[in-house]
N, C-alpha and C positions, 0 to 999 in steps of 0.2 A: 378865018374861024375854023375851017377844016384842018388847017395846019396845026392850030392850037390843040384841037381834039386829038390829032395824031400824036403830038408830043406828050399830051397828058396820058394817053393810052400806053405809050412806050415807057413812061416813068412808072406807071402802075405795074406793068408786066415786069419791069426790072426789080421793083421792090419785092413782088411776089416771088420771083425767081431767087433773089438773094436770100429771102427768109427761108425758102425751101432748102437752099444749100446750107444755110447756117444750122438748121435743125437736123440735118441728116448725120447719123453716126458715121465716123470715119471707118473705112475698110481696113486701115492699117494704123497701128500706134507704135511709134519708135521709142525704145528705151535704151539708153547707152549703158555700156558695161566697161568699167576700167579696172584692170587688175594685171598682175604679172603672170603671163601665160606659162612661162617656163619656171615655175616655182612649186614647192611642195603643196601649198594651198591652192595655187592657181590651176594646176593640172586637174585636181579633183573637182574644184569649183566649176570649171568650164563644162565638164561632162554633166555635172549635177544641174547646172542652169539650162543646158540644152535639153535635158530630160524634162525639166519643169516647163519649158516653153512648149515642148511637144505635147505634154499632158494638158496644158491650158488650152492650146489651140484645138485639141481634139475633144475638149469638154464643152458641150453646147450650153451648159448651165452658166458659163462665165463669158463675159464680153459680147455675148449675143451676136456672133458673126464677125466681130472685129478681130483681126489677127494681130497677135503680139509679136513684135519684131525686135530682137536684141542686136544692137550694134556693138560688137566687142572690139576693144582696142587694148593693145599691150603697153602698159606703162613701165614695165621692167622695174617696178618699185623705185622709180627715179622721179624726183620732184619736178625736174625740168621737162622730162618726157611726158610725165603725167599731166602737166598743165597744157602742153601742146596737144596731146590727145583729147583732153577735155574740150578744148575749143573746136577741134575737128568733129567731135561727137555732137556738140551743140549746134553746129551748122546743119545737122540733119533734123532739126526741130524735134528733139527728144523731149518727152514730158517728164522724165525722171532719169537719174543716173544711178546705177548700182555699182558700188565700190566707193572709193578705191581700196586696194589691199593694204597699202602702206599708210601709217598714221601721219607721216610727214607729208605725203601727197594729199591726204585728206584735209589737212590744215589749209593748203593753198586752194584746192578745188572747192572747199566749202565756201570760201569767200566769193569765188566765181559763181557758184550756185545761188548764193544770196543775191548777187547782182541780176541774174536772169530769172530768178524765182523758180528754179527747177529743184525739186526735192533730191537730195543726195542720200542714198540709202546704202550703208556699208555693213557687210556681214563679217568684216575682218578687222577694221580699224578699232582697236581696243583702248587707245590712248584716253585716259580719263579726263584730260584737259579739253577734249572736243565737247564743249558744253553747248546747250541750247541757247544760252544767253548770248554767246558770241556768234554762234552759227545756227540761226533759227531754222534753216532748211536742211540741217544735218540730222539724220535719223540712224540710230545704231540697231541693227537686227542681230546683234550678238551681245554677250555679256561684257560690260566695261571692266577694265583692269582694276577699277576701284574695288570691285567684288573679289577679283582674283587675288589681289594683294591683301585684302582682309582675310581671305581663306589661308593664305600663306602665313600671315602673322599669327593667326590662331594655331596653325600647325606648329610653328616654332615655339609659341608659348606653351602649347600642350606638352612638349617634351622638355620644357624648362631651360632652353638655351637662352643666354642673355647677350651673346655676341655672335654676329653672323657676317659673312663676306658676300657681297652681291656682285656678280659678274654680269654685265649688261652691255648691249650694243649702244653706242653713243649716238642715238637719234631720238626723235620725239617719242617713239614707242618705248625705247629702253629707258631713257632718262625720266620721263614722266611716270612710267610704271614703277620704277625703283623709288622715285620721290614719294609716291603714294605708299609704298611699302615702308619707307622710312617713317612716315607719319603714323602708320598703323603700329609699328614696332615701338615708337616713342610712347604711345599710350600704355604699352606693356613694359616699359622701362628696359627696353632691349636696344643695344647699340648695333649700328650697321656700318661696315666699312665698304665703300663703293669703289669698284674697279671697273673702269669703262674700256670697252674695246671699240676701236674705230670701225666704221662700216667697211665690210670687206677686209677685215684684218687678216694678215698673213699668218702662216703657221708659226713662224719665228716670233711674231708679236704676241700671239696667244700663249706660246710656251714661256716667253719672258714674263708675262703677266702672272701666269700660274705659279712659276718658280718664285717670284717675289712675294706672292701671297702667303707662302709658307712662313714668312718671318713676321707676319702680323699677329698670329696667335690663335684666333678662332679656327676651328676645323669644320664649321657648318657653312656650306656654300649654297647660295641661291643663284641659279643661272636663269637669266631672263634675256634670251637672244631670239633671233629669227630661226624658224624651223630649218632653213637651208644651211645654217652654219653651226647649229647647236651641237650636233653629234661630233663635230670636229673638236669642240671644247672638251667634251667628255673623253674622247679618244686620247687626246693629248694628256689629260689628267691621268688616265690609265697608264700611259707611258712613263709619266713622272712619278708613278707609284703613289698617287694621291687618291686612289680608289681602294685603299687598304683599310684595315681595321683602325678605328679612331676617327675616320673622316665621315662627314655627312654631306650628301649631295641632294639638294632639293631643286626641282625644275618646275617652271611654270608650264602652261599647257602646250608650249611649243614641242615638248618631248613626246607627249601622247599623240600630237598631230603628226609628227615625223614618223613615229613607229607605226601608227595606224595607216600611214600612206605607203609603207613599204609593200611591194607586190607580194612577197612571202616573208614572214618574219625571219630575219637572218639570225639564226641561233648563235652564231659566232659574235655578232654585234651585241646581242643581249647578254652574253657571257661577260663581255667587257664592261657592261653597265650594271652588274649585279649590285643590289643594295640601294639603287637610286630611287628616290620617292618623288612623285610628280603629281600634277593636277590635270584633270581632263574635264571639259565642260560636260555637265550631266545632262543627258537626254533620256527621259523616261521611256521604258519599253512600250510599244504600241503595235497594233496590227499594221498600221500604215508604215511605220518604220521598218518592221520586219519584212514587209513586201518589197520596200525599196532596197534593202540590203540584199535580198534574194535576187532582185533585178540587177543589182550591181555585180553580184557573183556571176550571173549569166553573161553579162557583158565581158567580164574577165575571161570566162571560159571560151567565149567566141573570139577573143583576141582584140576586142574593141577598146579595152582599157588594160593597162599594164601596172596599175598601182591600186592601192587600197583606198577605202572610203574613210575619211576622217570627219570629225564633227563639223568642221567648216564647210565641207561639202553638203552636209545636211542643212546648215544655216543658209547656204547659197540657194538651195532648192526652195526653202521656205521664203526667202527674200523675194524671189521671182514671183511666187504665189501672192505674197503680201502686196507687191506693187500691182500685180494684175487685178487683184480684188479691189484695191483702192481705185484703179482706173475704171473698172466696171461700175463701181458705185458712183464715180464722178460722171460717167457717160449716162448712166440711168437718170441722173438728176439734171445734168446740163447739156446733154445730147452731143455737143460738138467740142472740138479742141481748136483754139485759135492762138496765134502768136502775133506779136506786134514788134515793130522796130525799136531798138534801144537807142534813144537819142544820144547817149554817151558814146556809143560805138558807131553810129551812122556817120558815114563820111570818112571813116578810117580806111585808107587805101593800102592795107597790108597785102603783100603780093601773094603769099601762100595761105596764110591763115584766114584771110578775107573776113576780118572781124565785123565788117559792115553787114555781113550775111547772118550774123548771130542775132536772134530775136529773143524777146522776153515772152515766157509762157504766161498768157493772161490768166489761166486758171491754176497757176502754181500754188497759191495759198489755199485754194479750195481742195486741190488734190492732196496737199500736205495734211489738211484737216481730216480727210477721208482715211489717209494712211495711218494717222495716229489713233483713229477710232477702230482699227482692226482688232478683232478678237476671234481667232480660229485655232484649231488644233492642227499642227503641222508635224513634220518628221521630228522636230526638236521638242515637241510638246506644245503648250499653250503659247500663242504668239500675241502678246500684248505689250504696250509701251507705258512707261511711267511718265511722270511730269517733266523729267529731264530728257525725254525722247530716247531713252535707252530701253532695250528689250528687258522685260521682267524675267530674269534668268531663273533657271531651275537649280543653280548651285554647281558644285564640282564633285567629281569622283576623286578620291585619293588613291593613287596607284603605286605599286611597288614592284620593281623588277627583281624577281627572285626565281631561282631554279629554272633559268632560261624560259621564263614566262612572265606575263604581266598580270599581277593580282590586284584586285580592288580590295583595299583594306578599310575603306570607310567612305563617308560622304561629308560634304560641308554645304550649308546654306546660310544665308544671312539672317534667318530667323531662328535657326536651331543650333548653329555652330557645328562642331564635329560630332559625328554619330555613325554607328554601324547600320543604321536604318536609312532607307532612301528618303530624300527630301519630300517626295510626293506622299509618302506614307506618313511622315511626321506632320505634313501640312493638314492632314485630316484628323490629327489628334492634338490634345493640349500639349504644348511643348514648353521647355525651359532652356534658356541658353546659359545657365549657370556653369561655371567652370567644373563643378563637381559632376555635372551630367555629361561632360565631354568624354568620348570613348572612341577608340580605334582598335582594329584587330592587330595582331602581332606583326612585326616588321622584320624582314631580314636586311640587316645593314651591310655596308661594305665589309669585306672580309668574312662574309657569311656568319656574322655575329647576330645573335638574337637579343643581346643586352644593349640597351640604349647607349650610344657613344656619349662620352663626356662632352664632346663638342668643342673642345679647345685644348691647346697645349701652350704652356708658358714658354717652353724652349724645347730644343731637340739637340741631338749630338752635333749637328752641323752648326747650330747657333745656340750654345748653352746660355743659361740665365746669367746675366752679368750682375753680380752682387757686390756692391761697394761695402768695404769694411773700414771703419776709422782706424788709421795708423797713428796711435797715440804715443806721446812722449812719457806719459805717466799713467799709473794704474793700468798697466799693460795686461794684467790678468784678465781683463774683460774680453779683449780681443787683440791678438798680436800675431805677427808673422813669425813662423818658425825659422830659426836661423839657417840660412843656406837652402831653404825650400820656398815654394810658393804656397805652402799650406798655412792655415791659421789655426790657432787654439785659443781657448779662454772660456770664461763662463758663458758669454753670449753665443759663442760658436757651439758649445756643447748643447745649449738649448735649441739652437737651430737644427743640429743634427738629430737630436731626439725627436723634435717635432716632424722633421722630414721623414723619419721612419714610419710615422703614423699616417702620413698622406698616402692615399691608395694608389698613387701612380708615381712613376719615376720623374725626377726633376734634374736633368743635366744642368750643371751650373759651374761657374768659375768665380772665385773670389778675386776682387780687384782692390788693392789697398788705396785708401783715400787719405792723403797726407804724406808728409816727409819723415815722420817719426821724430823730428826734432822739436816740434811744438804740436800741441793738440789742434786737430783740424776744426774747421767751421762746420758744425752739424747742420745749420740751415742750408748751407751750400750743398751739402751731401744730399739732403732731401730734395732740393731744387733739381739736382741732376737726375734724380729718379723721376721727378715729375715731368721733366722735359725729354725723357727717353734716352738720355746718355747712359743711364744705368737702369736695369730692370727692377732692382730691389736694393735695400740697404740693411745690413745686419750689424748690430753693435749696441752700444749703450746710448740709444737714441730716445730722448724723452719725447713723449706724446704731448705736444703743446698746440695751442689753437692755430697759430699761423702756419704750422706744418700740416695740420689736418685739412687745411683749405686747399692744398695742392697735391696731396698724396693720401693714399689709404694706409692705415696702420692695422696691425694685428691686435688681438687681445693682449693687454699688457702681461708680460711674463715676469716682471720684477716691479714690486711696489717701490716707489721712490718719493722723496720729499726732503725738505731741509730739516736737519737735526743738528744739535750742538754736541761736540765732543770735547771733553776736558780731562785733565789728569785725575787719577784716582789713587787712593792710599790704602794699602792692605794692612793697616795697623791693627794690633790686637784690641780686643774690647776693653774699655775703661772699667776701673773698679766701681765707678759711679754710673755705669750704663743703665742700672735699674731705675735711675731717676728720669731717663730720657723719654719714656712713653708719655709722661704728663708734662705739660708746660708748668712754669712756676705758679701761674695763676690757678691752674687746675689743682696743683698740690696744696696751695693755701686754702682754697675753698673746701677741698676734701678733708683736710685736717680740722678745719673749723667745724665742719659738720660732725666729725667724730666726737669732738668735745661737746658740741651742742646736744647731740643725741644722748651722750652720757649724762649730762646735767639734767636734761628734761626727764629722762627715764628715772633718775634718782629722785627727783621731785615728785613724780607721779607715783612711785612705788614706796617711798620712804615711810609713809604713815601706815601702810598695810602689809608690807613685805619685810619679813625679818632679815632677808638677804641684803637689804639696803639699810639696815640699822646697825648700831654698834658704836664703838669708839670713833671719834672724829677722823683719826688716821685711816681706819679701815674704810670709812665711808668715802674719804677722799680718793683712796685707791680704787674703790669700786666705781666712782664717777668716771675716772680716766680709763680704767681697763675694760669697763663693760662693753662700750661700743667697739673698741678695738678687738676684744675677744670674739665678737660676732663675726669678724672677718675670717677667723680660723675655726669658728664653731666650737670654741673651747670655754665659752662663758658658763659659769656654774650657777649664775643667778637666773631665776625665771621671773618673768613679768606676770603680775596677777591682775592688775587693774585693766579695765576695758580700754581706757585711753592709752595706757602704756603699750598694750598689744597692738592697737591701731597704728601707733607711731612706729613700732618695730616692723610691722608688715611692709609699710612704705620704705622704711630704711633698708630692710633686707633686699627688697626688689632693686633699689638704687645700688646697693652694694654688689648685687649679682651682675648688673650691667657694667659697672665700673671695673670689677675684677676681670671679667671676660675680655673687655676691651684692652685693659692693661696687659693681660697675658698675650693677646694676639700681637699687640704693638711691640712688646719686648721681644717676642720670638722673631719678628721681622727684623728688628734692629740687630739681634745677635747673629742672624744668618746671612744678612746681605751686606756687601761692602759699602762703605760710605765714601762719597766723593769729598776730597779735600778742597776742591775748587769752590770758591764762593759764588761762582756764576750761577744765576738763577733765571736768566732770560736774555733776550737779544740786546737790550739797551746797554748792557755793560760789556759787550763783546767787541773785539776788533778782529775782522776776518783776515785770513791769510791764504796763500796758495796751497793746494794739496801737496805739492812737492816738498814743502817745508813743515809738514805736519809735526813730525816727531821732534825735530830740532826746536821749532818755535814753542811747542808745548812744554818741552823740558826746560827751556830757558825761562819761561814765565814772563809775565808783563814787567817785572822789575828788572829784567836783564835783557831787554830788547826783544823778547818773545811775545807770546800771547797767552791769555788765560784760557781761551777756548777757541774752537774753529767751527764755522758753520759750513756744511756741504750736504750734498744729496746722500741719502741713506746707503745706497749700494757702495759708494766710495768710502764712506765711513766704516761700513761693515768689513770691507776688504782691508782697510787700514787696521782695524781692531783685531782682525784675524791673525795679525803678526805682532801685535802689541798688547801686553796685558796690564800696562800701567795707565791706561786711559779708558774712559767709558762715556756713555751717552747721557747728557743732562736733559731732563724733561722729556716731553713727548714731541713727535713729529708735528710741526706746525704748518706745513703745506703738504698736500698729497698729490701725487702724480704717478706716472708709470712709464716703463720702457717697452717699446714694441719694435717690430720689424716693419720697415717702410716698403710699400709697393706702389706701382703706378695706379692711377685712378681706375676703378672698376675692374681691378685684377681679380680673377676668381681665386688665384692662389692665396690672396690675403684672407679670404674667408676660410679656405681649407686649412691654412696654417693656424688661424685663430682657433678653429675647432680642435686641432692637434694640441695646441698649448693648453686649452681647457682640459683636455684628457690627461695631459702630463700633470696638471695641477691636481686633478681628482685622484689619480693613481699614486701620487706621492713622488713621482720621478722628478718633478721640478724641484721639490724640496731637497732631494738627494743631491741634485746638481748644485743647488745653493750651498748645502753643507760642505760639499767637496771643495768649493773655492773660498767660502767665507768662514769656515769653522775649523781651520787647521790648528789653532791654539785656543779653541773654545769660541763659541759664537759671540761676537762682540755686541750683538743686539741685547744679549742677556745682562751685560754689564751696565746696568742702569742705576742712577742715583736713588737713594732713599733719603731725601733731604728732611729738614725740620717739618715739612708739610705732613710727615707721617706721625708727628706727635699728636696726642689727643688734647684738644682744646676745650675750654669751658663752654664755648659756643655750641659744641656738639651735645652737651648734657644739661644745659641750663634748665630745660623744662623739667627734667627729673629732680634736679636740686630744688627748683621752685616748688614742685609738688611736695617733696619731703619737708621743706621748710614751712610751707603753709600748714600741713597736717601737724607738724611738731608744735608750732607756735599756737595753732588752734587748740590742740589738746591741753597745752599749758594754760591758755586763757580760760578754757572751761574749768580746769582744775582750780585755778585761782578764784574764779567767780563762786564756785561751789564752796571753797574754803572760807571766803569772806562771809557768805550767807551763814555758814555753820558757826563761824566765830561770833557774828552779830547775835545769833540766837543764844550762844553760850554766855555772852556778856550780859544780855538782857535778863537771863535767868539769875545770873550772879548779882545784878543790880537789884533785883526784886528782893533778894535775901538780905541786902545791906541797905538800910535807910539813909545812912550818912556816909558821905564820901569825904575823906580827909585829904585827897590829892588835889593839888592846885591845878589850874588850867594848863600851865606850861609843862608840868610834868605829866599831865594826863595823856597828851598826844604821844610822847616818847614811850610812856609806859604802855599805851595801847599797842604801839608797833612791837615793842618787846614782847608783850603778852601774845600778840598775833603769831610771831615766830615761835614762841613757846608752844602756842596752841598747835601750830603746824608740826612741830617736832614730836608732839605726843602721838602715840599710836591711835589710830582712828577708833579702835575697839574700846580703848579707855575713855575717849571723849564721849562716845555714844553711851557708855555705861553711866558716865557721870551725868549726862543730860537726862537719862532715864530716871536716875535717882532723884533728881531735882524736880522732875515732872510728877513723881509719885513719892513724896516724903513719908517717912515712917511715922505712925501714930504715937503721940506723947502719953506717957503713963501719968495717971492722976495721983 
């Protein structure tokens, strides 16, 4: 029984002792640090982190007596060494790892951190592919390159460059960064050429890459390399005379990091980099930052540091503080730190790494949660994390090296874009990211130029523009090689030279004949050679058609083209009967009929009341036929008196005015324009032939083995007609197209040449070049047919004739009705005076008709007088 009580008491004391030990705060907390000690960033970061640890351990407000211990290991920015050093650090039971510096090392160590549940906090690894989904224990305390590349893309777009060359180191940092830049530029329709440098590339390799880049075309370079090798790239570019006027050099934040790290700004080095524009991570001014910079200056004066302070040093300082504050929060809540053996590693008998000694941090997930909840003000500004566990950055400074100094020309942030106002100021104001709101201060470009460089060259003296020219066997006036020289001449060549003069820059070029001159070349093959890069451009009579525009870019058409018909013409003298041609036979017949009809109707309407229309039968017949004709020449002596007659004449004179005007215009055209003797009126009756046999085939004609007409493109026909006056164009152009110069896809020169061609067209120079080649014997385009379609047809005037006919017949009908009524009245009065009729029924009808015409022939005045007398007879004498 006593033994049992003794055992029970021992167990109770062990439990109480264990619980006391578990609840006690540790005296020391280990944090691993992995980075390249002998690097531009590493040298500064080491001093900054040591300063941070000293400040933390000296501050009683944090960790409450627990001392923070940094275990620093040198990875030399090597993936293999980095992984080895990571395992060595983990053997020390670290609760977190700061670093690594290299993005490539970060990928590997992040997987290790996931396995042992130790937060990996990097202030340098900017690779945007280090995502929280793949690496949940990875936290970035600097800005991701996704932001930096967005800033670079906005900068490129701001200056309007549409092609850039990216030079980058071929590792995770370089490849993934430029891939992100490619995505950003694609949104802005900008093309990027990628030139990769192997890690640790030699001077000769860099020189070769830079030399080859000259032949690509763009002169806008984006350099995304490590700070330790970046200045070598720019120095070699300077030696290759690639830092001169016309070039643009843009650098990511490696340049500002390198320059800020120099012990004293080397003025000679800055002179070599004049005009370079770069990015620097923006850190807002603060008293805390100002004090640390002053502290660094004191260290430099005491000889404790020999290099400058860069932004990554500031981020390193804040990272140590972020880790310390998260540990402090963890200890305040959970009191102690414990580790447990990893069953996957336990039993592994590695000789040096001793993987069985690596334990899993039990509170890793809880510490990570505390870290992600951080929100404090550090040297770099506000330290907070987004949902992807990246630091919410403050944007970038846009810097420009000019006049042996570094100038800040503006700022960029992801919510305001480019601006001359600091991001923290804009963050307090309503903002807009519209392209119109983007603004930067003036820049000094390479060559000390203030004007924005064009950003590309299509060619230079060393490699002139290779222009293919069709070497034709026929119609050589468009483009042909001068005999005994390598020069070309022709209509197309003249247009090219004239447009080239209007382009604001020089274009070194060389013409390269395409074809053997014995047969006409294949134009589709010529355009394909341009598309595949065998040629840079093609100049000649190249039609812009759909299948060619799919593989190459074309300029604005400089010559309108399309299929036309050319046929023989005859310069015969006008026929004696040419005055009959304006009207068709049908038109002449109807017009003559109306002349007679109008004369007859007017005579009927005027005969009873107008003395001009009375008299002997011969005179009246002449009046009928001559009256309407005399109105044509306004020589008629007879005037119309009746209302119906005047109404008919008004409509007739209007019709006559339209007809005579149309006749005059048509006859004038016929007498002044040559008539084609060819009966060809369209495609259906044509047999096409080759251009080389134009004249012979047309002169022979279809009856002698030749052709009646030929179909070809308008410019070829114009050139043919400029030397031949016996042929002309039939009809109108029934397809429309154009000729243009071909360039490679997305060539800026295509746009500039199009603009120049439009200017040539507007100022009349293009027409002068056209007339020079196509109008040597008169412009052939003016020799067009005036076929029978120019005759005036009845269909064009039927409405007028119908109106005149309706009015004329209507007036005649009204007249007849009125006459019948008057005649009936007259006969009724006559019947009342005679009680007996001696006329038989058969003779009565004919007699009535005869009497009716007699009645009509009488003057209306006499009839009215007669009716009046019968209505009022004289009184009889008794």
